Structures are given as C-alpha cells and as structure tokens.
N, C-alpha and C positions, 0 to 999 in steps of 0.2 A: 443829385442822384439818390436813390433810396433803395432799400431792400426790406423785405418782410421776414421776420424771424418769429414764429409762433404768432402771438397777439400783439407783439411789440413792433413799433414802427421806428426805424432808425433812419434819421435824416442827416446825410453827412454835410449837404451844402444849405445848412438853414439860412445861412446869410443871404442866399439867392430869393428866398421867401420874405425877406424883411422888407416892409413897406408894400408888399403885394398880398394883402389879406384876402382879397377876393379870389385870386389864384390859389392861395393855401387852402381855404375853406372849401374850394371846389375839389381840390386834391383829396382832402379829408373825406368828403362825401363819396367820392369814387372809391377810395380806399375802403370805406366801411361797406360799401355795396359788394366789393370784390370779396372782402373777408366773410361776408354773409354767405356768398356763393361758396367760397372755399369750405367754410363750416359745413354747408350741406353736402358738398362733394366728399369731405373727410367722413361724415357720417355714413354716406352710402358705402364708401370704401371699407369703412370699419366693420359694417354688416357683413359685406362679402368676405372680408378676412375671417370674421368670427365664424361664419359658416364653413369656411375652408378649413380652420383650424379644428373646429369640432369634429369635421368629418375624419380628419387625421387621427385624433384621439379616439374617436369611436371605432376605427377601423381595428380589426381583428389581427393580431400579431401571429405570424407563422414561424418565427424564429424558434429554434429548438424543437421543430415538429416534423413528423414524417407523414406524407400523404398516403391515404388508404384508398380513396375513391374521388374521382371528380365528376361533377354533373354539369354537363353542357347541354343548354336547350332543353332540359328536362330528362334527358338520357344519362344514365349513370355508367361510369366505366372504372374498372379497377385499375389502380396505379400502385407503384411501390416506392418511386423516387420523384423528385421534382423534375428530372429529365423526362420522365413519363408523362408528367402533367403538361409540359411544353410541347412534346411530341403530339400527345392526344388532341390538345386545343389546336395546333397547327392542321393536323389531319382532319378534324371535324370542321374547322373554318374552311379548309380547301374544298370539302364536298359541298358546303353551303354557298361558299362565294369564291370561286377559283380565280376570277380576275383580280380581286383585291389581294388575294394571298399571293398570287404570282408576282405582285408589285412589291412585296415586303422587302425584297432586296435592294430597291431604289427608294424606299420610304424613309424620309429624313427623320421622322419622328421615332422611327424604330432604330435607325442606325445613325449613330453620331460620328463625328469626325474621328474621335479617339477610339470608339468600340463599335464594331460592325457586328450586329445581332444576326442578320441574314445575309446569305450570299449563295450565289450558284457555284462559287468556287471555294473549296475547303481552305485553301491557303489565305483566303482573306479573313477568316475567322481567327482571332488571337489564340483562343484556347478551346480545346474539346469540341470541335465541329461535329454535330449530330446530323447525320444524313436523314432527309425526309423522303417520303415515297414519290414526291413530285419534282425531284431533282433539285432541291434546294438544301442548304445546310443552316443550321441554327446554332448559336452560341450556347454551349453546354455548361460553361463555367458560371453557374448562377447560385446565389443564395436562395433561401427559401423566399424571402421578401421580394427579391428582383425577379424570381421566377413568377411569382403571382402578379407583380406590376407589368411584366412583359406580356402575360396571358390577357390582363385586362386591356392594355393598349393594343393588343392584336384585335381584340373584339370591338373596340372603339373604331379603328382603322377600317374594319369591315362593316361598320354601321350598326352594331349591336351594342347594347347597354353592357356596361362591365358587370352587372349583376346577373348576366346569363351564365355564369360559371360560379359554381360552389364547390369548394374542396373540403373533404372530409379528412381530418388529421388526427393524429394521436401524439401524445407527447414523447419526445425522444427519450430514452433511457440513458442515464448518464454512464 
C-alpha cells in the first residue's frame, strides 16, 4: 500500500516490490503520470482560487456606512437604512420576477437550517421580521455586509447579475 503526500511517495510495503522490478517501474510510471495530472489540476484550481480571493479583496466594504440611495436596473431609489435597501430590492424584484420572489421562502440558498431569511409566517423569522407588500416577511436583523450579500443573492436567484444593484453610502459618524 502507498499514499501520496505532496511530491513525496511513501511506500509502506517496500518488501512486496523486492524482486519485482517490472511491477515497480510500471508503478512509478503510473505515479508520475498521475502526479502530472494532479499538478495541472492544482494549477487550474489555484487560478480559480486566486480569482475568487481577488474578488473578495476588491469588493467594497459597507461596514460603518449608512445607505443614501440604491440603484436597481438603472432606477435610483432613496433609502435611509439597510432595512430600506432590502425592502426596496425585494419589492423591485417582485415587480420584475414575481414567480422567483414568491419562492424565496422555500429557497435553500436564501434560507439555511439555522437562519430563515424569508417566510410567509412572521414567527419563523428569528428577529425583526419585516413585512413585504406581497405577503412575505424578511429577516431585518442584518449587518450592512449581510444586507448587501442578501440583495446580491436575491438578484442571482431571480436570474440577474449581482452588479444590477449599486448602493450609494456615506461614512457613519462615530
């Protein structure tokens, strides 16, 4: 038996290969072929990881900010709180795609086992249920970052790009 650890090959039962050079050389050829494939796979995954990491670091931070306006699909709406941003996003998406928004309460990407973001019943929401005009409630206990992420997820679930929303903010005074 053997296992691969980085570029090192550890052979536990070396004695089983003694006197069987042909099998051992075949084994080494196969291993080298596999390690070449693994190296290419790692390089591909590394590129994906770097792109993902760079997108996180390039992402705008909304911590300690207060929203002033949100622009959805080119239309600007005045807002004063992060609750308003969430509500406005829900309402605009409901007008554009009512079927997708009506399914938010059963969407597993928006509602986890531990935290329900959307429900038709206010008691299902842990804290601060906000009523929406179409008979659903949304979780209101959101930080600025989680409110933005929720809005981006809602856009994606409705089939729109997350860059369809822009939020104008100002720094919160201490």
